[in-house]
N, C-alpha and C positions, 0 to 999 in steps of 0.2 A: 504494500500500500504506500502510495506517495501522497504527501501533503504539500501543496504549494501555497505560499503566502506572498502577497504583494502589498507593499505599503506605498501610498502616494502622499507626498507632502505637497500641499496646494497653497497657492496665493489666490485670494478672491478679491481682486482690486475694485470691483464695483459694489461691494457690500458696504452699506452705510449703517447697518444695525445688525444685532445678533439674530433678530427674527429673519432678516433677509438671508443671512449666512446659513441659518438652519434650513431654510427652504432649498438653497442650492445643494447643501450636503445631503439632505433627505432625498432630493430628486436623484442625485448620483447613486446613493445607496440603494434606492428602490429599483433603479434601472439595472444596476449591476446584479442585484439579486434576481430580478425578474428575467433578464435576458440570458444570464449565464449560470443561474442557480448557485451563486457564490454566497458564502457567509460573510457579511459585511458589517463593519462597525466604524464609528468615528472614534479614533484611539488617542487623540491628543489635541491640544489647543482649543478645547471647547469654549473657553471664555475669551479667546482672541478674536477680534473682529474680522480680520482679513486673512487669517491663516486657518488651515484645517489639515488634519491627517486622517486619511481613510485607509483601512486595512481590509483585505479580502483574502479568503482561503478557499481552496478547492481540494477535494480528495479524489484520487484517481488510482487506477491500477497501473498506469504508465506515466512516467515523467513527461514524455512527449505530449501526451494528451493534456496534462495539467499545465504545461508551458503554453500550449496552444490556446487554452481557455483564458489564461492570464494575459496573453498577448492580445487576444480579442478584447478583453476588458480594458487594456491599455488604450486601445483605439477609441473606445467609448469615452474614457476619461479625457483623452486628448481632444476629443471633439466637443467637449463641454465649453462653450464660449465664455461662460461666467467664471471659469477657473483656469489657472495656469499651473502646470506641474513644475515644482521647484526641484524635487528629487523623487526618485523611485528606488525602492529596495525590494529584492526578491530573495526568498529563502525556500529551499526544498528540504523536507525531512523524509 
Protein backbone atom coordinates (compact mmCIF):
# COMPACT_ATOMS: atom_id res chain seq x y z
CA UNK A 1 0.00 0.00 0.00
CA UNK A 2 1.27 3.46 -0.95
CA UNK A 3 0.22 6.69 0.75
CA UNK A 4 0.93 9.88 -1.18
CA UNK A 5 0.71 13.26 0.51
CA UNK A 6 0.95 16.66 -1.16
CA UNK A 7 1.13 19.99 0.67
CA UNK A 8 0.48 23.28 -1.11
CA UNK A 9 1.60 26.54 0.47
CA UNK A 10 -0.62 29.23 -1.05
CA UNK A 11 -0.71 33.01 -1.31
CA UNK A 12 -4.22 34.45 -1.62
CA UNK A 13 -3.57 38.04 -2.80
CA UNK A 14 -7.20 39.01 -3.39
CA UNK A 15 -8.54 38.07 0.03
CA UNK A 16 -9.47 41.04 2.18
CA UNK A 17 -11.18 39.12 5.00
CA UNK A 18 -10.91 35.75 6.71
CA UNK A 19 -14.42 34.96 5.45
CA UNK A 20 -13.27 35.44 1.85
CA UNK A 21 -10.16 33.33 2.52
CA UNK A 22 -12.29 30.52 3.98
CA UNK A 23 -14.47 30.56 0.84
CA UNK A 24 -11.42 30.13 -1.42
CA UNK A 25 -9.92 27.37 0.76
CA UNK A 26 -13.26 25.54 1.12
CA UNK A 27 -13.81 25.68 -2.64
CA UNK A 28 -10.37 24.15 -3.29
CA UNK A 29 -10.84 21.47 -0.63
CA UNK A 30 -14.28 20.52 -1.93
CA UNK A 31 -13.11 20.29 -5.54
CA UNK A 32 -10.01 18.24 -4.63
CA UNK A 33 -12.14 15.81 -2.64
CA UNK A 34 -14.94 15.67 -5.19
CA UNK A 35 -12.84 15.23 -8.33
CA UNK A 36 -10.04 13.05 -7.00
CA UNK A 37 -11.49 11.49 -3.82
CA UNK A 38 -8.57 12.88 -1.80
CA UNK A 39 -8.57 13.41 1.94
CA UNK A 40 -8.01 17.16 2.24
CA UNK A 41 -7.44 19.56 5.14
CA UNK A 42 -6.27 23.10 5.77
CA UNK A 43 -3.20 22.34 7.85
CA UNK A 44 -1.65 25.74 8.70
CA UNK A 45 -2.08 29.52 8.60
CA UNK A 46 -5.77 29.43 9.52
CA UNK A 47 -5.63 32.92 11.04
CA UNK A 48 -3.43 34.56 8.40
CA UNK A 49 -5.39 36.58 5.88
CA UNK A 50 -3.52 35.90 2.63
CA UNK A 51 -1.75 32.61 3.37
CA UNK A 52 -3.04 29.06 3.41
CA UNK A 53 -1.63 25.56 3.56
CA UNK A 54 -3.71 22.74 2.12
CA UNK A 55 -2.70 19.09 2.46
CA UNK A 56 -4.13 16.15 0.53
CA UNK A 57 -3.58 12.39 0.79
CA UNK A 58 -4.27 9.48 -1.52
CA UNK A 59 -3.98 5.74 -0.82
CA UNK A 60 -3.20 3.41 -3.70
CA UNK A 61 -1.72 0.03 -4.55
CA UNK A 62 0.84 1.62 -6.89
CA UNK A 63 3.07 4.64 -6.47
CA UNK A 64 2.58 5.52 -10.15
CA UNK A 65 -1.18 5.80 -9.64
CA UNK A 66 -0.81 7.87 -6.47
CA UNK A 67 1.63 10.21 -8.23
CA UNK A 68 -0.75 10.55 -11.18
CA UNK A 69 -3.67 11.50 -8.93
CA UNK A 70 -1.55 14.06 -7.05
CA UNK A 71 -0.27 15.52 -10.34
CA UNK A 72 -3.86 15.95 -11.51
CA UNK A 73 -4.65 17.65 -8.21
CA UNK A 74 -1.69 19.98 -8.82
CA UNK A 75 -3.25 21.11 -12.08
CA UNK A 76 -6.51 21.90 -10.30
CA UNK A 77 -4.74 23.99 -7.64
CA UNK A 78 -2.61 25.74 -10.29
CA UNK A 79 -5.79 26.62 -12.16
CA UNK A 80 -7.35 28.40 -9.18
CA UNK A 81 -7.10 32.07 -10.15
CA UNK A 82 -7.60 33.30 -6.56
CA UNK A 83 -4.53 31.45 -5.24
CA UNK A 84 -0.84 31.33 -6.15
CA UNK A 85 1.31 28.36 -5.20
CA UNK A 86 4.32 29.43 -3.12
CA UNK A 87 5.67 25.94 -2.44
CA UNK A 88 4.70 22.31 -2.91
CA UNK A 89 5.90 19.30 -0.92
CA UNK A 90 5.27 15.66 -1.80
CA UNK A 91 5.85 12.65 0.44
CA UNK A 92 5.26 8.96 -0.27
CA UNK A 93 5.02 6.35 2.50
